[in-house]
Steps between C-alpha positions, in 0.01 A plus 500: 500500500824392634764318319825371638813687376630169358206451272435870393710599209348828379206718592354781299166696501259532214265796611383397844576129444809337636647229275732247643756310303626208697783261444244242409346718228840602373614135482180395330546760233854386433396132481217595262747708284749209489229258383367740237841567358586131501172429316586769229847369474384145444247619244770687312742210514239260365375689210699283266350166619696187414341158446803334653555709820851585602658715780265750658190379308568151632514629860175688467320206344628270763367718770166534319466130459574442863232736599245343248576164659452647845169635394379182339587309822280716703221631282259327263485561123238772524702684762843483320427826326531679833849368540635837401344649815671251724831534311492875565421436861785268539750728328398804696514326845831333411657827380367691807656232729830521319506875518628479853840365364545852323439699810132569456228434753320199335144606424369172617630583851217743519153378585344752281671341192414133593159606592434658166643179320269288712199720414572458130492119544196527717307679227626253240395203716140617544476658165592170319284299742191712416587495124543126480276356769224762512210364727721215624749763634231659729374164591846388615486740800200322656633149454483251661238702696379866532660523843840487339451829324685704755791251516534481124513883478761516765701237320488700168605813688789324664648409162631855399594554853724186516655585171585855598635420845692203393697685233525810714618319808771286332652790305489747788654249740784445245558878480510534886733203561736611215505854644570376849789280388645779303488747793641250745805423293826697528567729197763262363245218463209692364593440135532118525279331758171683424517361145425157644178646665416655158539181319256328735234768575511682170576227241372182644205626715417770243460245219308256728259759612427621149434135403274431796296822448451413132414135546252582790340765281456249217370233739235743651393625153455129382304417819242763435488449124457122501184322610662337805177461680337270254 
């Protein structure tokens, strides 16, 4: 298997097996470590919970309330207990997108990462559909007529593909354009003008794509978990 020199970070062998550590894998590990450490930090800081929040506790509670409102707007009451999954999905994608500002290759600029995230959502879509709709879920594939079975299957397979490629394409294009701008500029301007590109592609587009991926995931799950064909 061939890897480009830009993406291959480290290679070692374990017996007769070659193990590749790419920039994407390394960046993913760093993002995971940052999120885990932050979660531990928050847990330690909030051990002494105050009824009237102030300071750090107030910030964390505000963020949680925003996410709870976001979940309530997109999921029904029975599905709200799965809000933690979507919250984790949103935070991981957002952190991955923002990692480019710190010199890392954003994990979401790799189709393997966005494909894995989309497959997680795909499993949840149909898992919840089967759990909540049961026989109606199977019946939905042959409605309004049995001839629509292939079309309905293709439509369901297109959902994870669209999720994966949308996120991958937008983040990768931002990385490419920002790199081109950086390389085209004279050295004296490389520490100022690229910041404008980072603000747009990393901050604005990164947040937007994390939001879009999460909202679409919620929408697809709700479509299969609700009796929309009745």
